[in-house]
C-alpha positions as CSV (number, residue, x, y, z in Angstrom):
1,M,-60.7,-11.9,-118.5
2,E,-57.8,-10.2,-120.2
3,K,-57.7,-10.4,-124.0
4,Y,-54.8,-9.5,-126.3
5,D,-54.2,-9.6,-130.0
6,V,-50.7,-11.1,-129.3
7,V,-49.1,-12.6,-126.2
8,I,-45.4,-13.0,-126.3
9,V,-43.9,-15.4,-123.8
10,G,-40.3,-14.3,-123.0
11,A,-38.9,-10.8,-122.3
12,G,-35.4,-11.4,-123.5
13,I,-33.9,-9.6,-126.5
14,I,-36.0,-11.7,-129.0
15,G,-39.4,-11.2,-127.3
16,C,-38.7,-7.5,-126.7
17,S,-37.7,-7.0,-130.3
18,I,-40.8,-8.7,-131.6
19,A,-42.9,-6.6,-129.3
20,Y,-41.2,-3.4,-130.5
21,H,-41.7,-4.3,-134.2
22,L,-45.3,-5.3,-133.7
23,A,-46.0,-1.9,-132.2
24,E,-44.1,-0.1,-134.9
25,K,-46.4,-1.9,-137.4
26,G,-49.5,-0.7,-135.6
27,C,-50.2,-3.7,-133.3
28,S,-50.0,-2.5,-129.8
29,N,-52.6,-4.7,-128.0
30,V,-49.7,-6.9,-127.0
31,L,-48.7,-8.5,-123.7
32,V,-45.1,-9.7,-123.0
33,I,-44.9,-12.1,-120.1
34,D,-41.7,-13.3,-118.4
35,K,-41.3,-15.0,-115.0
36,G,-38.1,-13.1,-114.2
37,G,-38.7,-9.8,-116.0
38,I,-36.9,-8.1,-118.8
39,A,-33.5,-9.7,-119.8
40,S,-33.5,-11.8,-116.7
41,D,-32.1,-15.0,-118.3
42,I,-29.5,-15.6,-120.9
43,T,-29.9,-12.2,-122.6
44,G,-28.7,-10.5,-119.4
45,I,-25.3,-12.1,-119.6
46,C,-24.8,-11.9,-123.3
47,P,-21.4,-10.3,-124.2
48,G,-23.0,-8.2,-127.0
49,G,-21.1,-9.2,-130.1
50,I,-22.6,-8.4,-133.5
51,R,-21.0,-10.1,-136.5
52,Q,-21.9,-10.7,-140.1
53,Q,-19.4,-13.4,-141.0
54,W,-21.5,-16.5,-141.4
55,G,-21.5,-19.6,-143.6
56,T,-25.2,-19.6,-144.6
57,E,-27.0,-17.0,-146.7
58,I,-29.9,-16.6,-144.3
59,N,-27.6,-15.8,-141.4
60,C,-25.6,-13.4,-143.4
61,V,-28.7,-11.5,-144.5
62,M,-30.2,-11.4,-141.0
63,S,-27.0,-10.2,-139.5
64,R,-26.3,-7.7,-142.2
65,E,-29.7,-6.1,-141.7
66,S,-29.3,-6.3,-137.9
67,A,-26.0,-4.6,-138.0
68,K,-27.6,-1.7,-140.0
69,F,-30.1,-1.4,-137.2
70,F,-27.5,-1.4,-134.5
71,R,-25.6,1.4,-136.2
72,T,-28.6,3.7,-135.9
73,I,-30.2,2.0,-132.9
74,N,-30.6,5.3,-130.9
75,E,-32.6,6.8,-133.7
76,H,-35.0,3.8,-133.6
77,L,-35.4,3.2,-129.9
78,H,-34.7,6.7,-128.4
79,P,-33.2,5.1,-125.2
80,E,-32.9,7.0,-121.9
81,H,-29.1,6.6,-122.2
82,E,-27.2,6.3,-125.4
83,I,-26.5,2.8,-126.7
84,K,-22.9,2.7,-127.8
85,Y,-22.3,0.3,-130.7
86,R,-18.6,0.0,-131.3
87,E,-17.8,-1.0,-134.9
88,V,-14.4,-2.5,-134.3
89,G,-14.7,-5.7,-136.3
90,Y,-14.4,-9.4,-135.9
91,L,-11.2,-11.1,-137.0
92,Y,-11.0,-14.9,-137.6
93,T,-7.6,-16.6,-137.8
94,F,-7.0,-19.8,-139.9
95,H,-4.3,-22.2,-139.1
96,T,-4.5,-25.0,-141.7
97,D,-4.8,-24.8,-145.5
98,Q,-8.1,-26.9,-145.5
99,V,-9.9,-24.6,-143.0
100,W,-8.5,-21.5,-144.8
101,Q,-9.8,-22.7,-148.2
102,N,-13.2,-23.5,-146.7
103,S,-13.3,-20.0,-145.2
104,L,-12.8,-18.4,-148.6
105,E,-16.2,-19.8,-149.7
106,N,-17.7,-18.0,-146.7
107,V,-16.0,-14.8,-147.5
108,K,-17.2,-15.1,-151.1
109,L,-20.7,-15.6,-149.9
110,Q,-20.5,-12.6,-147.5
111,N,-19.1,-10.3,-150.2
112,S,-21.8,-11.3,-152.6
113,L,-24.4,-10.2,-150.1
114,G,-22.7,-6.8,-149.5
115,I,-20.8,-7.7,-146.3
116,P,-17.3,-6.1,-146.6
117,T,-15.3,-9.1,-145.3
118,E,-11.6,-8.9,-146.2
119,V,-8.9,-11.5,-146.5
120,L,-5.7,-10.7,-144.6
121,L,-2.2,-12.1,-144.3
122,P,-0.6,-12.2,-140.9
123,K,1.5,-9.1,-141.4
124,E,-1.8,-7.2,-142.3
125,V,-3.5,-8.6,-139.2
126,A,-0.6,-7.2,-137.1
127,R,-1.6,-3.7,-138.1
128,L,-4.9,-4.3,-136.4
129,I,-3.6,-6.4,-133.4
130,P,0.1,-5.4,-133.1
131,N,1.0,-8.1,-130.5
132,I,-0.6,-11.0,-132.3
133,N,1.7,-14.1,-133.0
134,Q,2.0,-13.9,-136.8
135,D,3.6,-17.3,-136.9
136,S,0.6,-19.1,-135.3
137,F,-1.8,-18.7,-138.3
138,I,-1.6,-18.5,-142.1
139,A,-4.4,-16.1,-142.9
140,A,-7.5,-14.4,-141.5
141,S,-10.8,-12.8,-142.4
142,Y,-11.9,-9.5,-141.1
143,C,-15.1,-7.5,-141.3
144,K,-14.7,-3.9,-140.1
145,T,-18.4,-3.3,-139.8
146,D,-18.8,-6.1,-137.2
147,G,-18.8,-4.8,-133.6
148,F,-20.3,-5.0,-130.2
149,V,-22.3,-3.3,-127.4
150,D,-21.1,-3.7,-123.9
151,D,-24.6,-3.8,-122.2
152,A,-27.1,-6.3,-123.7
153,Y,-29.4,-5.6,-120.8
154,H,-29.6,-1.9,-121.7
155,V,-30.4,-2.8,-125.4
156,T,-33.2,-5.1,-124.3
157,Q,-34.6,-2.7,-121.9
158,S,-34.6,0.0,-124.6
159,F,-36.5,-2.3,-127.0
160,A,-39.1,-2.8,-124.2
161,D,-39.3,0.9,-123.3
162,A,-39.9,1.8,-127.0
163,A,-42.6,-0.9,-127.2
164,K,-44.2,0.4,-123.9
165,R,-44.4,3.9,-125.3
166,K,-46.6,2.5,-128.1
167,G,-48.9,0.7,-125.7
168,V,-47.4,-2.8,-125.3
169,K,-47.7,-4.2,-121.7
170,F,-45.1,-6.2,-119.8
171,V,-45.9,-8.3,-116.8
172,T,-43.8,-10.6,-114.6
173,D,-45.5,-13.9,-114.2
174,E,-44.8,-17.5,-115.0
175,V,-46.6,-19.1,-118.0
176,E,-47.5,-22.6,-117.0
177,G,-48.9,-23.6,-120.3
178,I,-50.3,-22.7,-123.7
179,V,-54.1,-23.0,-124.0
180,V,-55.3,-24.9,-127.1
181,E,-58.9,-25.3,-128.2
182,G,-60.0,-26.9,-131.5
183,G,-56.5,-27.1,-132.9
184,K,-55.8,-23.4,-132.3
185,V,-54.0,-21.5,-129.6
186,V,-56.4,-19.3,-127.7
187,G,-54.2,-18.0,-124.8
188,V,-51.8,-18.9,-122.0
189,Q,-52.3,-20.1,-118.5
190,T,-50.2,-18.2,-115.9
191,A,-49.3,-18.8,-112.3
192,N,-50.8,-15.5,-110.9
193,K,-53.2,-14.1,-113.5
194,G,-54.8,-17.3,-114.5
195,T,-55.9,-17.7,-118.1
196,I,-55.0,-14.8,-120.5
197,Q,-56.8,-14.9,-123.8
198,A,-54.9,-14.1,-127.0
199,D,-55.6,-14.3,-130.7
200,K,-52.0,-15.3,-131.2
201,V,-49.2,-16.5,-129.0
202,V,-45.5,-16.2,-129.7
203,N,-43.1,-18.5,-127.9
204,A,-39.8,-16.5,-127.4
205,A,-39.1,-18.1,-124.1
206,G,-35.4,-19.0,-124.6
207,L,-34.3,-21.8,-122.4
208,G,-37.9,-22.4,-121.3
209,S,-39.2,-22.6,-124.9
210,K,-39.0,-26.4,-125.2
211,R,-40.9,-27.1,-122.0
212,L,-43.5,-24.4,-122.8
213,S,-44.1,-25.8,-126.3
214,E,-44.7,-29.3,-124.9
215,T,-47.7,-27.9,-123.1
216,A,-49.2,-27.3,-126.6
217,G,-48.2,-30.7,-127.9
218,V,-45.4,-29.3,-130.1
219,E,-42.0,-30.9,-129.7
220,L,-39.0,-28.7,-130.4
221,P,-35.6,-30.2,-131.4
222,I,-33.7,-28.1,-128.9
223,T,-30.8,-29.1,-126.7
224,F,-28.8,-27.1,-124.3
225,E,-25.1,-26.3,-124.6
226,K,-23.0,-24.7,-121.9
227,R,-20.6,-21.9,-122.5
228,R,-18.2,-20.1,-120.1
229,I,-16.8,-16.7,-120.4
230,L,-13.7,-15.5,-118.4
231,Y,-13.2,-11.8,-117.5
232,T,-9.8,-10.4,-116.7
233,N,-8.5,-7.4,-114.9
234,R,-8.8,-4.0,-116.6
235,V,-6.0,-3.2,-119.1
236,E,-5.6,0.5,-119.7
237,E,-3.9,0.1,-123.1
238,R,-6.1,-0.8,-126.1
239,V,-4.5,-4.1,-127.0
240,L,-7.3,-6.2,-128.6
241,E,-9.7,-4.0,-130.5
242,P,-11.2,-6.5,-133.0
243,L,-13.0,-9.5,-131.5
244,L,-10.5,-12.3,-132.1
245,V,-11.7,-15.8,-132.9
246,S,-9.9,-19.0,-133.8
247,F,-12.2,-22.0,-134.4
248,E,-9.3,-24.3,-134.7
249,K,-7.7,-23.3,-131.5
250,G,-11.0,-23.0,-129.7
251,F,-10.4,-19.4,-128.6
252,A,-12.3,-16.2,-128.6
253,A,-11.4,-12.9,-126.9
254,K,-12.3,-9.2,-126.9
255,Q,-11.3,-6.1,-124.9
256,L,-14.4,-4.3,-123.6
257,T,-14.8,-0.5,-123.4
258,D,-13.6,-0.4,-119.8
259,G,-10.4,-2.3,-120.6
260,T,-11.5,-5.7,-119.3
261,I,-10.8,-8.6,-121.6
262,Y,-13.3,-11.4,-121.9
263,C,-12.3,-14.6,-123.4
264,S,-13.4,-18.2,-123.7
265,Y,-12.2,-21.6,-124.6
266,I,-14.6,-23.2,-127.1
267,G,-12.7,-26.4,-127.9
268,K,-14.6,-29.8,-127.8
269,D,-12.1,-31.5,-125.5
270,L,-13.4,-29.7,-122.4
271,Q,-17.0,-30.3,-121.6
272,P,-19.2,-29.2,-118.6
273,P,-19.2,-29.5,-115.7
274,Y,-16.1,-27.5,-116.2
275,S,-13.1,-27.6,-113.8
276,M,-12.3,-23.9,-113.3
277,F,-8.6,-24.7,-113.2
278,D,-8.7,-26.8,-116.3
279,F,-10.8,-24.2,-118.2
280,Q,-8.6,-21.3,-117.2
281,A,-5.4,-23.2,-118.0
282,K,-6.7,-24.2,-121.5
283,A,-7.9,-20.7,-122.2
284,A,-4.6,-19.2,-121.2
285,E,-2.6,-21.8,-123.2
286,V,-4.4,-21.3,-126.5
287,G,-4.8,-17.5,-125.8
288,M,-1.0,-17.0,-125.2
289,E,-0.1,-19.0,-128.3
290,L,-2.2,-16.7,-130.5
291,F,-2.0,-13.5,-128.5
292,P,1.1,-13.5,-126.2
293,P,0.0,-10.5,-124.1
294,M,-2.6,-12.8,-122.5
295,E,0.3,-13.9,-120.3
296,N,0.1,-10.6,-118.5
297,V,-3.6,-10.6,-117.5
298,E,-5.4,-12.2,-114.5
299,F,-8.7,-14.0,-114.7
300,R,-10.9,-12.3,-112.1
301,T,-14.4,-13.6,-112.7
302,H,-16.4,-15.8,-115.0
303,V,-20.0,-16.2,-116.2
304,D,-21.6,-19.4,-117.3
305,G,-24.3,-19.4,-119.9
306,T,-26.4,-21.8,-122.0
307,Y,-27.2,-21.9,-125.7
308,D,-30.7,-23.2,-126.7
309,S,-29.3,-25.0,-129.8
310,T,-31.0,-26.8,-132.7
311,P,-29.5,-29.7,-134.8
312,D,-28.3,-27.2,-137.5
313,H,-27.5,-24.4,-135.1
314,Q,-30.1,-22.2,-136.7
315,A,-33.1,-20.5,-135.1
316,I,-36.7,-21.8,-135.5
317,L,-38.9,-18.9,-136.7
318,G,-42.5,-18.6,-137.8
319,E,-45.8,-20.3,-137.6
320,V,-46.4,-23.9,-136.5
321,D,-48.2,-25.8,-139.3
322,E,-50.1,-28.2,-137.1
323,L,-51.3,-25.6,-134.6
324,G,-53.1,-22.4,-135.6
325,D,-52.1,-19.0,-134.2
326,Y,-48.9,-20.4,-132.5
327,Y,-45.6,-18.9,-133.5
328,L,-42.0,-19.6,-132.7
329,A,-38.9,-17.5,-132.2
330,V,-36.7,-20.0,-130.4
331,G,-33.5,-22.1,-130.7
332,M,-31.2,-19.1,-131.2
333,S,-28.1,-21.3,-130.8
334,G,-26.1,-18.4,-129.4
335,H,-26.7,-15.7,-132.0
336,G,-30.1,-14.3,-131.0
337,F,-28.8,-11.0,-129.6
338,M,-26.9,-10.1,-132.8
339,M,-29.8,-11.0,-135.1
340,S,-32.5,-9.7,-132.8
341,P,-33.5,-6.7,-135.0
342,A,-34.0,-8.8,-138.1
343,I,-35.7,-11.6,-136.2
344,G,-38.1,-9.2,-134.5
345,D,-38.9,-7.5,-137.8
346,S,-39.5,-10.8,-139.6
347,V,-41.4,-12.7,-137.0
348,S,-43.7,-9.6,-136.3
349,S,-44.5,-9.5,-140.0
350,I,-45.4,-13.3,-140.0
351,V,-47.6,-12.9,-137.0
352,L,-49.5,-10.0,-138.7
353,G,-49.8,-11.9,-141.9
354,E,-47.6,-9.5,-143.8
355,K,-44.7,-10.2,-146.2
356,A,-41.5,-10.1,-144.2
357,T,-38.6,-8.0,-145.4
358,I,-36.4,-11.0,-145.0
359,D,-37.7,-14.4,-146.1
360,V,-37.1,-16.6,-143.1
361,S,-39.4,-19.5,-144.3
362,S,-36.3,-21.8,-144.5
363,L,-36.0,-21.5,-140.7
364,N,-39.5,-22.8,-140.1
365,L,-40.0,-25.8,-137.7
366,R,-41.1,-27.9,-140.7
367,R,-37.5,-28.1,-142.0
368,F,-36.8,-30.8,-139.4
369,V,-39.7,-32.9,-140.7
370,Q,-38.8,-32.3,-144.3
371,N,-35.1,-33.0,-143.6
372,K,-34.1,-29.6,-145.0
373,L,-31.7,-28.5,-142.4
374,I,-29.4,-25.5,-143.0
375,L,-26.2,-26.3,-141.3
376,E,-24.4,-23.3,-139.9
377,P,-20.7,-24.0,-139.6
378,S,-19.7,-20.7,-138.0
379,V,-21.0,-21.0,-134.4
380,V,-18.7,-19.7,-131.6
């Protein structure tokens, strides 16, 4: 019977990052299992944004450290093809005094943690996005070291390849359940390979994490939220370099490297199942109000995705108190990709019993029992 020091369930960006960081720390007797293979689920359709503008300290710190990793990612992972991280910034527009004043507290927090977020007036924003409607907002925040990578699949595969070179194994199989004996996790039950023994098991199964955890008798407070992204025709001119977000208008948009613009309507008045006509109409309406050149693009395709969200829109990271040798890296709430380097580093340290570089104990599952939620206000 196969036996591993660590079995990771889930080969998305989180599972692959944990595997890479475990191997970097000398633990290579690791197996990563995923029923669809590497980046086969929500990671594969992630648009690749990386931002540091958050409203809680723990997210600011994790995103700051992750952004540092992404800037030098090729030196870490040595991918077959260069990973291009474009540091073009995120820009948030604010349309009412109340929201603007609240955002100043976020900027103050970010600056105190070394994140170079700036406060901009509309005329200053127009230097970054010349065709923006300056009359539609009163101020903005901008962090020039935020950015994006176009290909989340390539990043995930590169994490996996780097882990494989150090001995980590990856298999495609379905994990039907977690095996528990005497109050401790001792392995996983798979569809094709039967029981695989493990000293420790990490649940990084994304959308499948809630069901998987139930097989071990551990309930996760995760719900599923739908998101839709629209993709336009290619625009040769660079018209929208920073990623533009308006929480109040419910709009987000970015021009990709190939000229395509992706955008989404994130307002609460439209809920799934989406009518394509209604969704496109609303995205166009709010988009043109803020950024009039949206009138000249065509919506060509769309992608539907799902967030595995928690009540405070924060990840669940670390050990499970009531079940030995069981660890969680779940409930990413839509920001797993951008924080994956820091999460992989922190969770791998916890699994190995080492002190993590970033203290993520506040994101442990126990916070829901203790009613110590850390509400994150800045979820797109």
